[in-house]
KOLGUTI-876667 format. One line per field, with one value per atom (N, C-alpha, C): residue in three letters; atom name; y, x, z. Coordinates in pm, whole numbers, plus 50000, padded with zeros to 5 digits. Example, Ala and Ser with C-alpha at 12.3 -4.5 7.8 and 13.67 -1.06 7.14 Angstrom:
2
residu <- ALA	ALA	ALA	SER	SER	SER
atome <- N	CA	C	N	CA	C
Y <- 49431	49550	49670	49775	49894	50003
X <- 51319	51230	51320	51285	51367	51290
Z <- 50780	50780	50780	50708	50714	50787
This chain:
82
residu <- UNK	UNK	UNK	UNK	UNK	UNK	UNK	UNK	UNK	UNK	UNK	UNK	UNK	UNK	UNK	UNK	UNK	UNK	UNK	UNK	UNK	UNK	UNK	UNK	UNK	UNK	UNK	UNK	UNK	UNK	UNK	UNK	UNK	UNK	UNK	UNK	UNK	UNK	UNK	UNK	UNK	UNK	UNK	UNK	UNK	UNK	UNK	UNK	UNK	UNK	UNK	UNK	UNK	UNK	UNK	UNK	UNK	UNK	UNK	UNK	UNK	UNK	UNK	UNK	UNK	UNK	UNK	UNK	UNK	UNK	UNK	UNK	UNK	UNK	UNK	UNK	UNK	UNK	UNK	UNK	UNK	UNK	UNK	UNK	UNK	UNK	UNK	UNK	UNK	UNK	UNK	UNK	UNK	UNK	UNK	UNK	UNK	UNK	UNK	UNK	UNK	UNK	UNK	UNK	UNK	UNK	UNK	UNK	UNK	UNK	UNK	UNK	UNK	UNK	UNK	UNK	UNK	UNK	UNK	UNK	UNK	UNK	UNK	UNK	UNK	UNK	UNK	UNK	UNK	UNK	UNK	UNK	UNK	UNK	UNK	UNK	UNK	UNK	UNK	UNK	UNK	UNK	UNK	UNK	UNK	UNK	UNK	UNK	UNK	UNK	UNK	UNK	UNK	UNK	UNK	UNK	UNK	UNK	UNK	UNK	UNK	UNK	UNK	UNK	UNK	UNK	UNK	UNK	UNK	UNK	UNK	UNK	UNK	UNK	UNK	UNK	UNK	UNK	UNK	UNK	UNK	UNK	UNK	UNK	UNK	UNK	UNK	UNK	UNK	UNK	UNK	UNK	UNK	UNK	UNK	UNK	UNK	UNK	UNK	UNK	UNK	UNK	UNK	UNK	UNK	UNK	UNK	UNK	UNK	UNK	UNK	UNK	UNK	UNK	UNK	UNK	UNK	UNK	UNK	UNK	UNK	UNK	UNK	UNK	UNK	UNK	UNK	UNK	UNK	UNK	UNK	UNK	UNK	UNK	UNK	UNK	UNK	UNK	UNK	UNK	UNK	UNK	UNK	UNK	UNK	UNK
atome <- N	CA	C	N	CA	C	N	CA	C	N	CA	C	N	CA	C	N	CA	C	N	CA	C	N	CA	C	N	CA	C	N	CA	C	N	CA	C	N	CA	C	N	CA	C	N	CA	C	N	CA	C	N	CA	C	N	CA	C	N	CA	C	N	CA	C	N	CA	C	N	CA	C	N	CA	C	N	CA	C	N	CA	C	N	CA	C	N	CA	C	N	CA	C	N	CA	C	N	CA	C	N	CA	C	N	CA	C	N	CA	C	N	CA	C	N	CA	C	N	CA	C	N	CA	C	N	CA	C	N	CA	C	N	CA	C	N	CA	C	N	CA	C	N	CA	C	N	CA	C	N	CA	C	N	CA	C	N	CA	C	N	CA	C	N	CA	C	N	CA	C	N	CA	C	N	CA	C	N	CA	C	N	CA	C	N	CA	C	N	CA	C	N	CA	C	N	CA	C	N	CA	C	N	CA	C	N	CA	C	N	CA	C	N	CA	C	N	CA	C	N	CA	C	N	CA	C	N	CA	C	N	CA	C	N	CA	C	N	CA	C	N	CA	C	N	CA	C	N	CA	C	N	CA	C	N	CA	C	N	CA	C	N	CA	C	N	CA	C	N	CA	C	N	CA	C	N	CA	C	N	CA	C	N	CA	C
Y <- 51656	51512	51470	51365	51312	51225	51227	51142	50999	50903	50762	50689	50622	50545	50399	50309	50167	50106	50018	49943	49848	49786	49703	49587	49521	49405	49437	49559	49594	49584	49633	49618	49472	49380	49237	49187	49234	49193	49241	49361	49415	49339	49307	49232	49093	49035	48899	48897	49014	49025	49033	48973	48986	49134	49158	49294	49387	49342	49428	49467	49372	49400	49495	49474	49561	49704	49721	49856	49920	49843	49897	49941	49864	49898	50029	50041	50163	50285	50267	50379	50420	50323	50354	50424	50381	50444	50588	50608	50743	50833	50780	50856	50895	50802	50833	50940	50929	51027	51165	51169	51297	51360	51281	51337	51286	51187	51132	51042	50995	50908	50762	50678	50535	50469	50338	50260	50236	50336	50333	50319	50238	50213	50205	50261	50249	50109	50048	49912	49917	49805	49794	49673	49649	49532	49544	49433	49431	49530	49566	49656	49800	49830	49965	50067	50176	50280	50274	50161	50148	50171	50203	50218	50108	50075	49973	50037	50019	50060	49932	49922	49803	49828	49735	49742	49602	49578	49444	49344	49236	49134	49163	49280	49312	49422	49420	49519	49579	49712	49783	49829	49795	49839	49951	50066	50183	50276	50371	50482	50609	50721	50845	50962	51062	51189	51294	51419	51525	51529	51481	51492	51360	51247	51121	51002	50899	50770	50665	50586	50478	50345	50273	50144	50034	49955	49850	49711	49693	49560	49571	49484	49469	49319	49274	49128	49100	48977	48930	48940	48962	48984	48869	48746	48631	48624	48694	48690	48824	48930	49065	49091	49030	49064	48962	48871	48767	48811
X <- 50354	50384	50397	50326	50335	50460	50520	50634	50584	50652	50612	50709	50653	50732	50687	50782	50751	50773	50680	50694	50811	50852	50971	50973	50862	50863	50830	50791	50742	50850	50972	51073	51094	51093	51108	50987	50867	50747	50753	50801	50811	50916	51030	51135	51088	50993	50944	50847	50801	50705	50782	50730	50798	50824	50937	50987	50884	50819	50723	50607	50558	50448	50494	50615	50668	50682	50730	50742	50605	50506	50370	50315	50344	50299	50363	50493	50562	50516	50490	50437	50300	50213	50078	50084	50173	50188	50238	50334	50386	50276	50199	50089	49986	49954	49859	49915	50042	50104	50114	50128	50143	50010	49918	49793	49667	49680	49562	49480	49540	49470	49503	49403	49423	49298	49295	49182	49198	49155	49173	49038	49036	48913	48948	48861	48879	48836	48914	48884	48798	48731	48644	48685	48615	48641	48772	48849	48977	49077	49062	49156	49105	49003	48946	49055	49053	49153	49261	49267	49364	49293	49373	49325	49388	49323	49372	49390	49509	49533	49544	49457	49455	49541	49635	49721	49725	49644	49636	49591	49668	49634	49695	49755	49821	49746	49761	49697	49802	49798	49883	49793	49827	49751	49832	49769	49842	49750	49812	49737	49809	49740	49801	49764	49850	49825	49827	49822	49826	49960	50065	50198	50266	50211	50282	50186	50244	50177	50265	50207	50279	50225	50308	50268	50297	50195	50210	50225	50170	50172	50153	50223	50205	50194	50080	50062	49965	49969	49872	49732	49633	49499	49447	49490	49440	49499	49612	49678	49675	49634	49650	49574	49461	49373	49384	49476	49493	49589
Z <- 49772	49778	49923	49960	50095	50107	50226	50253	50269	50206	50213	50305	50404	50500	50496	50512	50510	50647	50687	50811	50802	50913	50916	50816	50790	50701	50556	50528	50394	50286	50306	50199	50156	50251	50218	50141	50177	50104	49960	49939	49802	49723	49785	49715	49674	49748	49718	49600	49556	49447	49315	49206	49076	49042	48980	48955	48890	48783	48713	48804	48883	48976	49086	49137	49241	49192	49069	49012	48993	48951	48937	49072	49177	49312	49357	49338	49380	49300	49170	49089	49139	49168	49216	49352	49438	49569	49554	49466	49440	49383	49289	49229	49335	49425	49531	49625	49660	49748	49686	49554	49485	49448	49395	49342	49410	49498	49564	49474	49366	49272	49298	49286	49302	49353	49346	49393	49543	49621	49767	49834	49940	50014	50163	50246	50391	50434	50522	50568	50694	50720	50837	50920	51026	51110	51185	51187	51259	51202	51076	51010	51001	51080	51079	51109	51036	51052	50945	50874	50764	50632	50532	50396	50312	50201	50109	49972	49913	49775	49693	49593	49508	49384	49358	49240	49181	49079	49020	49124	49143	49242	49379	49396	49522	49596	49729	49815	49907	49918	50013	50127	50248	50364	50429	50449	50497	50574	50642	50699	50656	50670	50623	50713	50709	50773	50662	50699	50598	50525	50590	50531	50498	50544	50521	50501	50440	50422	50488	50577	50644	50590	50513	50455	50558	50590	50689	50626	50506	50446	50295	50221	50077	50055	50002	49985	49871	49824	49726	49789	49707	49760	49844	49814	49890	50031	50055	50185	50258	50193	50246	50375	50392	50506	50619	50612	50715	50822
């Protein structure tokens, strides 16, 4: 299992999401950290070097090493890449 770390604004972003969606996001993140499963895609352009995990209408932007995942942003899909 990879260690999951959150950037400074991420806990507030998660708290602003409806509870059921937030729990689904955290479960998907845990599943990805444990088994490497999930709808993950490498980003390009200004966000090159980051990965995107898609969970319903929400996107998690993160990077990872062999031992950890650093989450930089959790947002609705319409706002995630701005």
